[in-house]
NUROKOL-972250 format. One record per residue (C-alpha): residue number from 1; x, y, z. Coordinates in steps of 0.25 Angstrom, whole numbers, always signed. Last residue first. Example, Ala and Ser with C-alpha at 12.3 -4.5 7.8 and 13.67 -1.06 7.14 Angstrom:
2
[2, [+55, -4, +29]]
[1, [+49, -18, +31]]
END
This chain:
607
[607, [+923, -911, +585]]
[606, [+937, -914, +591]]
[605, [+942, -901, +587]]
[604, [+953, -907, +578]]
[603, [+942, -915, +572]]
[602, [+933, -903, +569]]
[601, [+944, -896, +563]]
[600, [+947, -908, +554]]
[599, [+932, -908, +549]]
[598, [+932, -893, +546]]
[597, [+945, -894, +538]]
[596, [+939, -906, +530]]
[595, [+926, -899, +528]]
[594, [+933, -886, +524]]
[593, [+942, -894, +514]]
[592, [+929, -901, +508]]
[591, [+923, -887, +506]]
[590, [+935, -882, +500]]
[589, [+936, -894, +490]]
[588, [+921, -891, +486]]
[587, [+924, -876, +484]]
[586, [+936, -879, +476]]
[585, [+928, -888, +467]]
[584, [+917, -878, +465]]
[583, [+927, -867, +462]]
[582, [+933, -876, +452]]
[581, [+920, -879, +445]]
[580, [+916, -864, +446]]
[579, [+929, -861, +439]]
[578, [+927, -872, +428]]
[577, [+913, -867, +424]]
[576, [+909, -877, +414]]
[575, [+905, -875, +400]]
[574, [+895, -879, +389]]
[573, [+894, -871, +376]]
[572, [+881, -872, +368]]
[571, [+883, -872, +353]]
[570, [+869, -872, +346]]
[569, [+861, -866, +357]]
[568, [+872, -856, +360]]
[567, [+884, -854, +369]]
[566, [+884, -856, +384]]
[565, [+881, -867, +394]]
[564, [+888, -866, +407]]
[563, [+892, -876, +418]]
[562, [+894, -874, +433]]
[561, [+899, -886, +441]]
[560, [+892, -888, +455]]
[559, [+901, -898, +463]]
[558, [+894, -909, +470]]
[557, [+902, -920, +463]]
[556, [+914, -913, +457]]
[555, [+925, -921, +464]]
[554, [+919, -935, +461]]
[553, [+930, -939, +451]]
[552, [+929, -953, +446]]
[551, [+942, -957, +438]]
[550, [+940, -957, +423]]
[549, [+939, -969, +414]]
[548, [+925, -964, +409]]
[547, [+922, -950, +413]]
[546, [+921, -946, +428]]
[545, [+910, -936, +431]]
[544, [+905, -945, +442]]
[543, [+891, -941, +447]]
[542, [+883, -929, +453]]
[541, [+891, -918, +447]]
[540, [+883, -904, +448]]
[539, [+882, -895, +436]]
[538, [+878, -880, +437]]
[537, [+873, -873, +424]]
[536, [+874, -859, +419]]
[535, [+868, -858, +405]]
[534, [+869, -847, +394]]
[533, [+865, -851, +380]]
[532, [+864, -842, +368]]
[531, [+854, -845, +357]]
[530, [+854, -830, +353]]
[529, [+839, -829, +353]]
[528, [+836, -841, +361]]
[527, [+844, -837, +372]]
[526, [+847, -848, +382]]
[525, [+848, -846, +397]]
[524, [+853, -853, +409]]
[523, [+851, -861, +421]]
[522, [+858, -872, +429]]
[521, [+857, -886, +434]]
[520, [+865, -898, +431]]
[519, [+867, -912, +438]]
[518, [+878, -921, +434]]
[517, [+883, -935, +432]]
[516, [+870, -942, +428]]
[515, [+863, -930, +423]]
[514, [+853, -920, +428]]
[513, [+851, -907, +422]]
[512, [+844, -895, +427]]
[511, [+841, -881, +420]]
[510, [+834, -872, +429]]
[509, [+834, -857, +425]]
[508, [+832, -859, +410]]
[507, [+831, -845, +403]]
[506, [+828, -845, +388]]
[505, [+831, -831, +383]]
[504, [+824, -826, +370]]
[503, [+818, -814, +379]]
[502, [+811, -824, +387]]
[501, [+811, -840, +388]]
[500, [+809, -847, +401]]
[499, [+815, -860, +405]]
[498, [+814, -873, +413]]
[497, [+824, -884, +415]]
[496, [+827, -899, +415]]
[495, [+838, -908, +410]]
[494, [+837, -923, +414]]
[493, [+845, -936, +413]]
[492, [+857, -930, +408]]
[491, [+868, -933, +398]]
[490, [+879, -923, +395]]
[489, [+885, -923, +381]]
[488, [+898, -919, +375]]
[487, [+904, -933, +372]]
[486, [+916, -936, +380]]
[485, [+929, -931, +373]]
[484, [+935, -926, +386]]
[483, [+945, -916, +390]]
[482, [+955, -913, +402]]
[481, [+967, -907, +397]]
[480, [+967, -897, +408]]
[479, [+969, -907, +418]]
[478, [+972, -898, +430]]
[477, [+961, -903, +440]]
[476, [+952, -892, +436]]
[475, [+954, -897, +421]]
[474, [+949, -911, +426]]
[473, [+936, -905, +433]]
[472, [+933, -897, +420]]
[471, [+934, -910, +412]]
[470, [+925, -917, +422]]
[469, [+915, -906, +421]]
[468, [+914, -906, +406]]
[467, [+914, -921, +406]]
[466, [+902, -921, +415]]
[465, [+895, -909, +407]]
[464, [+897, -916, +393]]
[463, [+892, -904, +384]]
[462, [+888, -903, +370]]
[461, [+875, -911, +371]]
[460, [+867, -912, +384]]
[459, [+860, -925, +385]]
[458, [+847, -932, +388]]
[457, [+839, -940, +398]]
[456, [+828, -930, +401]]
[455, [+826, -916, +396]]
[454, [+816, -907, +403]]
[453, [+811, -893, +399]]
[452, [+804, -881, +404]]
[451, [+797, -869, +398]]
[450, [+794, -855, +399]]
[449, [+792, -845, +387]]
[448, [+792, -830, +383]]
[447, [+795, -828, +368]]
[446, [+798, -813, +364]]
[445, [+813, -814, +361]]
[444, [+813, -827, +353]]
[443, [+801, -825, +345]]
[442, [+805, -810, +344]]
[441, [+817, -814, +336]]
[440, [+809, -823, +326]]
[439, [+798, -813, +324]]
[438, [+785, -820, +329]]
[437, [+781, -810, +339]]
[436, [+776, -813, +353]]
[435, [+779, -823, +364]]
[434, [+773, -835, +372]]
[433, [+779, -847, +378]]
[432, [+777, -861, +385]]
[431, [+788, -871, +385]]
[430, [+789, -886, +389]]
[429, [+800, -896, +386]]
[428, [+801, -911, +389]]
[427, [+814, -917, +383]]
[426, [+820, -931, +381]]
[425, [+835, -930, +379]]
[424, [+845, -922, +371]]
[423, [+852, -909, +372]]
[422, [+861, -899, +364]]
[421, [+860, -902, +349]]
[420, [+854, -890, +344]]
[419, [+849, -889, +329]]
[418, [+837, -881, +333]]
[417, [+825, -890, +330]]
[416, [+832, -903, +325]]
[415, [+843, -904, +335]]
[414, [+834, -899, +346]]
[413, [+824, -909, +344]]
[412, [+834, -920, +341]]
[411, [+840, -917, +355]]
[410, [+827, -915, +363]]
[409, [+820, -929, +362]]
[408, [+806, -924, +366]]
[407, [+799, -931, +377]]
[406, [+789, -919, +379]]
[405, [+789, -906, +372]]
[404, [+779, -895, +376]]
[403, [+776, -881, +370]]
[402, [+767, -870, +374]]
[401, [+766, -858, +365]]
[400, [+762, -843, +364]]
[399, [+762, -833, +353]]
[398, [+761, -818, +350]]
[397, [+760, -811, +337]]
[396, [+765, -797, +335]]
[395, [+756, -789, +326]]
[394, [+744, -795, +333]]
[393, [+734, -806, +330]]
[392, [+744, -816, +328]]
[391, [+743, -824, +341]]
[390, [+751, -837, +340]]
[389, [+747, -849, +350]]
[388, [+755, -861, +353]]
[387, [+753, -876, +358]]
[386, [+764, -886, +357]]
[385, [+766, -901, +361]]
[384, [+778, -908, +356]]
[383, [+780, -923, +360]]
[382, [+793, -932, +361]]
[381, [+801, -941, +352]]
[380, [+807, -930, +344]]
[379, [+793, -922, +343]]
[378, [+780, -928, +342]]
[377, [+769, -917, +340]]
[376, [+759, -909, +347]]
[375, [+753, -896, +343]]
[374, [+741, -890, +350]]
[373, [+734, -877, +351]]
[372, [+742, -870, +340]]
[371, [+734, -857, +341]]
[370, [+736, -846, +330]]
[369, [+729, -833, +333]]
[368, [+725, -823, +323]]
[367, [+710, -825, +324]]
[366, [+711, -840, +323]]
[365, [+722, -850, +319]]
[364, [+721, -864, +326]]
[363, [+731, -875, +328]]
[362, [+730, -890, +332]]
[361, [+743, -898, +329]]
[360, [+746, -913, +330]]
[359, [+759, -917, +325]]
[358, [+764, -931, +325]]
[357, [+779, -928, +322]]
[356, [+789, -917, +324]]
[355, [+802, -915, +317]]
[354, [+810, -902, +319]]
[353, [+819, -899, +307]]
[352, [+814, -885, +306]]
[351, [+800, -891, +304]]
[350, [+797, -906, +303]]
[349, [+782, -910, +305]]
[348, [+778, -925, +307]]
[347, [+765, -933, +306]]
[346, [+756, -921, +306]]
[345, [+743, -917, +312]]
[344, [+737, -904, +311]]
[343, [+724, -898, +316]]
[342, [+722, -884, +311]]
[341, [+712, -873, +315]]
[340, [+711, -861, +306]]
[339, [+704, -847, +307]]
[338, [+714, -838, +299]]
[337, [+712, -823, +296]]
[336, [+718, -818, +309]]
[335, [+730, -827, +306]]
[334, [+733, -819, +294]]
[333, [+737, -808, +303]]
[332, [+750, -816, +307]]
[331, [+760, -806, +299]]
[330, [+773, -811, +304]]
[329, [+780, -801, +314]]
[328, [+792, -794, +307]]
[327, [+807, -796, +308]]
[326, [+807, -809, +301]]
[325, [+818, -819, +304]]
[324, [+825, -823, +291]]
[323, [+839, -816, +292]]
[322, [+840, -815, +307]]
[321, [+835, -830, +308]]
[320, [+844, -835, +297]]
[319, [+856, -828, +303]]
[318, [+854, -833, +317]]
[317, [+852, -847, +311]]
[316, [+865, -847, +304]]
[315, [+863, -850, +289]]
[314, [+860, -864, +283]]
[313, [+858, -863, +268]]
[312, [+846, -857, +261]]
[311, [+835, -865, +268]]
[310, [+826, -873, +259]]
[309, [+811, -868, +258]]
[308, [+802, -874, +268]]
[307, [+794, -887, +266]]
[306, [+805, -896, +269]]
[305, [+807, -890, +283]]
[304, [+792, -892, +285]]
[303, [+793, -907, +284]]
[302, [+779, -912, +286]]
[301, [+776, -926, +288]]
[300, [+761, -930, +287]]
[299, [+750, -920, +289]]
[298, [+736, -922, +295]]
[297, [+728, -909, +293]]
[296, [+715, -904, +300]]
[295, [+712, -889, +296]]
[294, [+701, -880, +300]]
[293, [+699, -867, +293]]
[292, [+689, -856, +297]]
[291, [+688, -845, +286]]
[290, [+689, -831, +291]]
[289, [+678, -822, +287]]
[288, [+668, -833, +291]]
[287, [+661, -844, +283]]
[286, [+674, -849, +278]]
[285, [+674, -862, +285]]
[284, [+686, -870, +280]]
[283, [+689, -885, +284]]
[282, [+702, -892, +281]]
[281, [+704, -907, +282]]
[280, [+717, -916, +282]]
[279, [+727, -923, +275]]
[278, [+742, -921, +273]]
[277, [+755, -925, +266]]
[276, [+767, -916, +265]]
[275, [+780, -921, +258]]
[274, [+778, -911, +246]]
[273, [+763, -908, +247]]
[272, [+753, -919, +249]]
[271, [+739, -916, +254]]
[270, [+729, -927, +253]]
[269, [+715, -930, +259]]
[268, [+713, -915, +262]]
[267, [+698, -913, +266]]
[266, [+693, -899, +264]]
[265, [+680, -894, +270]]
[264, [+676, -880, +266]]
[263, [+665, -872, +274]]
[262, [+656, -860, +270]]
[261, [+644, -866, +276]]
[260, [+636, -863, +264]]
[259, [+647, -866, +254]]
[258, [+651, -879, +260]]
[257, [+664, -883, +253]]
[256, [+669, -898, +254]]
[255, [+683, -902, +250]]
[254, [+690, -915, +247]]
[253, [+705, -915, +246]]
[252, [+717, -921, +238]]
[251, [+730, -912, +238]]
[250, [+743, -914, +231]]
[249, [+754, -904, +233]]
[248, [+767, -901, +226]]
[247, [+778, -891, +230]]
[246, [+789, -886, +222]]
[245, [+801, -877, +225]]
[244, [+807, -888, +234]]
[243, [+800, -882, +245]]
[242, [+793, -869, +240]]
[241, [+799, -855, +239]]
[240, [+805, -858, +225]]
[239, [+791, -860, +219]]
[238, [+783, -871, +214]]
[237, [+769, -876, +219]]
[236, [+762, -889, +214]]
[235, [+748, -893, +218]]
[234, [+740, -905, +215]]
[233, [+725, -906, +219]]
[232, [+715, -917, +221]]
[231, [+701, -914, +225]]
[230, [+694, -927, +227]]
[229, [+681, -921, +232]]
[228, [+676, -907, +231]]
[227, [+663, -904, +238]]
[226, [+655, -891, +237]]
[225, [+643, -888, +246]]
[224, [+633, -877, +245]]
[223, [+628, -877, +231]]
[222, [+615, -883, +235]]
[221, [+616, -895, +225]]
[220, [+630, -898, +231]]
[219, [+643, -895, +223]]
[218, [+653, -906, +220]]
[217, [+667, -906, +216]]
[216, [+677, -917, +212]]
[215, [+692, -915, +211]]
[214, [+704, -911, +203]]
[213, [+717, -903, +205]]
[212, [+728, -895, +199]]
[211, [+738, -885, +205]]
[210, [+750, -878, +201]]
[209, [+757, -867, +209]]
[208, [+769, -858, +206]]
[207, [+777, -851, +216]]
[206, [+783, -838, +221]]
[205, [+776, -827, +213]]
[204, [+763, -836, +211]]
[203, [+760, -843, +198]]
[202, [+747, -852, +200]]
[201, [+742, -864, +194]]
[200, [+728, -872, +193]]
[199, [+723, -884, +186]]
[198, [+709, -889, +190]]
[197, [+700, -901, +190]]
[196, [+685, -904, +193]]
[195, [+676, -916, +194]]
[194, [+661, -915, +198]]
[193, [+654, -921, +210]]
[192, [+639, -920, +210]]
[191, [+630, -912, +219]]
[190, [+628, -901, +209]]
[189, [+633, -905, +195]]
[188, [+646, -904, +188]]
[187, [+652, -911, +176]]
[186, [+667, -907, +176]]
[185, [+674, -895, +182]]
[184, [+687, -890, +176]]
[183, [+697, -880, +180]]
[182, [+710, -878, +172]]
[181, [+722, -869, +171]]
[180, [+718, -861, +183]]
[179, [+730, -851, +184]]
[178, [+733, -842, +195]]
[177, [+744, -832, +192]]
[176, [+751, -823, +203]]
[175, [+759, -811, +198]]
[174, [+768, -803, +206]]
[173, [+774, -789, +204]]
[172, [+771, -785, +219]]
[171, [+764, -772, +216]]
[170, [+759, -777, +202]]
[169, [+751, -789, +208]]
[168, [+746, -798, +197]]
[167, [+736, -809, +201]]
[166, [+734, -817, +188]]
[165, [+723, -827, +187]]
[164, [+723, -837, +176]]
[163, [+712, -847, +171]]
[162, [+716, -856, +159]]
[161, [+704, -865, +160]]
[160, [+691, -866, +168]]
[159, [+681, -878, +163]]
[158, [+668, -881, +170]]
[157, [+660, -892, +166]]
[156, [+646, -898, +163]]
[155, [+640, -891, +175]]
[154, [+627, -895, +181]]
[153, [+620, -887, +192]]
[152, [+607, -893, +196]]
[151, [+595, -888, +204]]
[150, [+603, -876, +209]]
[149, [+603, -871, +223]]
[148, [+605, -857, +229]]
[147, [+600, -856, +243]]
[146, [+586, -850, +244]]
[145, [+583, -835, +246]]
[144, [+574, -833, +258]]
[143, [+581, -822, +264]]
[142, [+581, -815, +250]]
[141, [+595, -812, +244]]
[140, [+600, -798, +247]]
[139, [+602, -787, +238]]
[138, [+611, -775, +240]]
[137, [+607, -762, +233]]
[136, [+617, -758, +222]]
[135, [+625, -746, +226]]
[134, [+638, -753, +229]]
[133, [+637, -762, +217]]
[132, [+639, -750, +208]]
[131, [+654, -750, +211]]
[130, [+656, -763, +202]]
[129, [+668, -770, +207]]
[128, [+678, -772, +195]]
[127, [+685, -759, +198]]
[126, [+697, -764, +204]]
[125, [+698, -779, +202]]
[124, [+711, -779, +194]]
[123, [+718, -773, +206]]
[122, [+723, -759, +212]]
[121, [+733, -760, +223]]
[120, [+742, -749, +219]]
[119, [+752, -758, +214]]
[118, [+742, -765, +205]]
[117, [+735, -778, +208]]
[116, [+732, -786, +195]]
[115, [+722, -798, +193]]
[114, [+723, -804, +179]]
[113, [+712, -814, +177]]
[112, [+714, -824, +165]]
[111, [+702, -833, +161]]
[110, [+707, -842, +150]]
[109, [+695, -852, +149]]
[108, [+682, -853, +157]]
[107, [+672, -864, +154]]
[106, [+658, -867, +160]]
[105, [+651, -878, +152]]
[104, [+637, -885, +152]]
[103, [+632, -879, +164]]
[102, [+619, -884, +169]]
[101, [+612, -876, +179]]
[100, [+598, -881, +185]]
[99, [+589, -871, +191]]
[98, [+577, -875, +183]]
[97, [+578, -865, +172]]
[96, [+593, -866, +171]]
[95, [+591, -880, +166]]
[94, [+587, -875, +153]]
[93, [+599, -867, +150]]
[92, [+612, -876, +151]]
[91, [+623, -867, +155]]
[90, [+636, -864, +146]]
[89, [+647, -855, +151]]
[88, [+660, -852, +142]]
[87, [+671, -843, +145]]
[86, [+683, -841, +136]]
[85, [+696, -833, +136]]
[84, [+694, -825, +149]]
[83, [+703, -813, +152]]
[82, [+702, -805, +165]]
[81, [+710, -793, +170]]
[80, [+716, -789, +157]]
[79, [+726, -778, +156]]
[78, [+737, -785, +163]]
[77, [+741, -776, +168]]
[76, [+733, -765, +175]]
[75, [+733, -750, +170]]
[74, [+718, -750, +168]]
[73, [+710, -760, +176]]
[72, [+711, -775, +172]]
[71, [+703, -778, +159]]
[70, [+693, -789, +157]]
[69, [+695, -799, +145]]
[68, [+685, -809, +139]]
[67, [+689, -817, +126]]
[66, [+678, -827, +128]]
[65, [+664, -829, +133]]
[64, [+654, -841, +130]]
[63, [+640, -841, +135]]
[62, [+630, -852, +138]]
[61, [+616, -855, +141]]
[60, [+614, -869, +137]]
[59, [+604, -876, +128]]
[58, [+602, -865, +124]]
[57, [+607, -851, +127]]
[56, [+621, -850, +121]]
[55, [+632, -839, +121]]
[54, [+643, -833, +114]]
[53, [+651, -821, +117]]
[52, [+661, -817, +106]]
[51, [+676, -816, +110]]
[50, [+684, -803, +113]]
[49, [+677, -799, +126]]
[48, [+684, -788, +132]]
[47, [+681, -781, +145]]
[46, [+688, -768, +149]]
[45, [+687, -764, +163]]
[44, [+681, -751, +169]]
[43, [+673, -760, +178]]
[42, [+659, -757, +176]]
[41, [+659, -748, +164]]
[40, [+670, -757, +157]]
[39, [+662, -770, +160]]
[38, [+649, -764, +155]]
[37, [+656, -759, +142]]
[36, [+661, -773, +139]]
[35, [+648, -779, +142]]
[34, [+641, -769, +133]]
[33, [+651, -772, +122]]
[32, [+649, -787, +123]]
[31, [+634, -786, +122]]
[30, [+633, -789, +107]]
[29, [+642, -801, +109]]
[28, [+630, -807, +117]]
[27, [+623, -809, +103]]
[26, [+608, -810, +104]]
[25, [+602, -813, +90]]
[24, [+606, -828, +87]]
[23, [+610, -834, +101]]
[22, [+600, -826, +109]]
[21, [+588, -827, +99]]
[20, [+591, -842, +97]]
[19, [+592, -845, +111]]
[18, [+580, -837, +115]]
[17, [+572, -845, +105]]
[16, [+577, -858, +109]]
[15, [+573, -855, +123]]
[14, [+560, -850, +120]]
[13, [+557, -862, +111]]
[12, [+561, -872, +122]]
[11, [+552, -865, +132]]
[10, [+540, -865, +122]]
[9, [+543, -880, +119]]
[8, [+544, -883, +134]]
[7, [+531, -876, +137]]
[6, [+524, -883, +125]]
[5, [+528, -897, +130]]
[4, [+524, -894, +144]]
[3, [+510, -889, +139]]
[2, [+509, -902, +130]]
[1, [+511, -911, +143]]
END
């Protein structure tokens, strides 16, 4: 027992003696000139230390620095690359001998970093890397080296205040400022949760950002896993390009980082931004050169139109497309550096005034290819099913898609999507296509597609075919004043057809419509680039065309009546070929006369 006491006494005497010697006879400030000269020799930069250095040995090993400045390269503005107002670090001495780290205080105040990029590409970091390292032999850790582990790591507190990073680009004449007003970490020990909080802001060329947050952090004993719980963040962005010029976002998350496996798991328990609300999880594996990201998100209602900047008035569609359509292919090279899988569900999504509900989407991006394997949604009382692929590996991207609509109410869909009020009914629609180039004009011209459609129990708007035929018939009889105020609508029980799309022209060779009074068949084209219609139809009367209170006229039964559809998608023009109608009637009457003549001749011959 006495031996132990003597050993402790000797150790304490040595520590006290060294402490007295270092604090009274060993002045760190005597080394300031050597430190300044060494930095100048290695980097060519000027280091200034305006305040005295102070340190302590017992009971804690500590150092206090202040008034530190490191210059930028010659000719740079600002002159200083790094300024530090004050830095303090105190570590308990005795626990270090048993692999125990007890930090009393870590404090950094007033750090300013000015990172400049000149017009010629030179930056503030040029010259800081030591060239001599290239000649030094490489050292490798022994194969039997043990993983880093500490018995304990206790930190009384960490405080970072007034930290600013300025990114200055002389060529573009822009400055971006990132400011950490405050970061604090409370009492911290390995394996235990510790409180932390921060306040951050940024000034960018087109907006300003402000963020604050708090949570609890834990690092395991082996220094391999980091867990953050109850991480609550508030963000605010302001800028003219933002919806309403201000965007607020609140996020609550839990996060786990596995440093050995190089993975990050993030649980979003709350994400609220404007009218958007979401929950989900995100997993990141950064063990490869391209991080692998998997996202599962559940979103409420999204109004994409409200998220976009307001439109400057209502211009003609063709003028808008001509003015805003890009003439170059978008740069999709970023797709090559993304490995992402996304499963998304949404209550509703509104985009370009088109409303869809109950979204379920599965998408992946890998090696430059975006693959939308499945997208299903409720659409105007029907269903949408879509799959698509975009290949961005080459300068001119290519794409393909397969789209199906079943049981959709076509009239409100067309009205909301393209502002066309042409047809109503319950529609089934299928189309498969492929193409190249994402330039708007090329999207129309390079797209090849095939499809078919079927509309049941609907109406054509803008035309009343029975009334049109009836009016033409009356005019042929000499009533040039024949006119009707009936609604311009033609009811039908079915409307079917198939189509091909090539060189921006939709070719529909087999249009067929069945209505209570008429049967219609025909063919035509629709140019999606110029939005011009050109249809030739043949109508057969199968019932009475008499209007209410009119006498029944069956004279047109069995006569083929040619109709035309001209004009544009927005303003289709329906017409009837009166000459062909007249010729049809004359032919019918001539055939009847021939039959009567033939019958009379046979009677005279006694046949």
